[in-house]
RODO-2510 file (C-alpha; in nm, 4 decimals, decimal comma):
residues 78
     n   res          X          Y          Z
     1     m   -10,2169    15,2096     1,8515
     2     k   -10,2023    15,0438     1,5065
     3     a   -10,1035    15,2527     1,2113
     4     r   -10,3277    15,2491     0,9029
     5     f   -10,2231    15,3738     0,5579
     6     k   -10,4295    15,4267     0,2365
     7     y   -10,2794    15,3945    -0,1036
     8     r   -10,3941    15,4928    -0,4523
     9     i   -10,2541    15,3691    -0,7739
    10     y   -10,2411    15,5567    -1,0972
    11     p   -10,1686    15,2800    -1,3745
    12     t   -10,0531    15,3556    -1,7118
    13     l   -10,2588    15,2308    -2,0184
    14     g   -10,0378    14,9378    -2,0539
    15     q   -10,0696    14,8489    -1,6790
    16     k   -10,4277    14,8879    -1,7082
    17     y   -10,4480    14,6460    -1,9783
    18     l   -10,2350    14,3802    -1,7947
    19     l   -10,4500    14,4194    -1,4802
    20     a   -10,7491    14,3678    -1,6782
    21     k   -10,6302    14,0556    -1,8450
    22     l   -10,4925    13,9104    -1,5095
    23     f   -10,8205    13,9839    -1,3134
    24     g   -11,0144    13,8077    -1,6404
    25     c   -10,8433    13,4993    -1,6010
    26     v   -10,8620    13,4971    -1,2330
    27     r   -11,2364    13,5348    -1,2877
    28     v   -11,2606    13,2580    -1,5367
    29     v   -11,0690    13,0102    -1,3349
    30     w   -11,2881    13,1205    -1,0124
    31     n   -11,6064    13,0455    -1,1976
    32     d   -11,4778    12,7133    -1,3552
    33     s   -11,3948    12,6004    -0,9976
    34     l   -11,7044    12,7137    -0,8469
    35     a   -11,9270    12,5406    -1,1190
    36     c   -11,7204    12,2312    -1,0493
    37     c   -11,7733    12,2398    -0,6680
    38     q   -12,1506    12,3163    -0,7218
    39     q   -12,2091    12,0317    -0,9487
    40     k   -12,0240    11,7934    -0,7130
    41     y   -12,2450    11,9286    -0,4300
    42     k   -12,5540    11,8714    -0,6142
    43     s   -12,4533    11,4991    -0,7249
    44     g   -12,3584    11,4341    -0,3514
    45     e   -11,9876    11,3826    -0,3926
    46     n   -11,7071    11,5249    -0,1627
    47     k   -11,5735    11,8673    -0,2460
    48     p   -11,2371    11,8445    -0,4449
    49     t   -10,9451    11,9838    -0,2567
    50     n   -10,7646    12,2692    -0,3624
    51     s   -10,4817    12,1113    -0,5159
    52     e   -10,7277    11,9049    -0,7239
    53     l   -10,8822    12,2077    -0,8377
    54     q   -10,5681    12,3821    -0,9024
    55     k   -10,4626    12,0884    -1,1249
    56     l   -10,7647    12,0881    -1,3203
    57     f   -10,8447    12,4362    -1,3827
    58     i   -10,5155    12,5920    -1,3977
    59     t   -10,2394    12,3258    -1,4993
    60     q   -10,4605    12,1201    -1,7175
    61     a   -10,6460    12,4182    -1,8649
    62     k   -10,3314    12,5903    -1,9720
    63     k   -10,2691    12,2786    -2,1938
    64     t   -10,6139    12,2807    -2,3761
    65     e   -10,6569    12,4809    -2,6932
    66     c   -10,9547    12,6776    -2,5632
    67     r   -10,7864    12,8029    -2,2304
    68     e   -10,4129    12,8493    -2,3593
    69     w   -10,4528    13,2095    -2,2836
    70     l   -10,4302    13,1554    -1,9208
    71     s   -10,0434    13,0807    -1,9817
    72     e   -10,0137    13,4537    -2,0579
    73     v   -10,0455    13,5638    -1,6830
    74     s    -9,8693    13,4808    -1,3669
    75     n   -10,0183    13,1510    -1,2201
    76     i    -9,9653    13,2885    -0,8599
    77     p   -10,3007    13,4921    -0,8488
    78     l   -10,4678    13,2077    -1,0573
***
């Protein structure tokens, strides 16, 4: 028999803010990666690898002026 546990968290206002910021950044990176993959699929090219997507939409995006706010959160969830 396997044990199952159920947890509920009650974050403070500051923690809610940080979680919302993190999940917003994750959503932006996901949407950018998905758009890239869909564009490559429509043009008949091979899908980019995970490491290529990470370099393009995380590492290089952090260096641009319009996406520099991605540096404010941890890169692990991104």
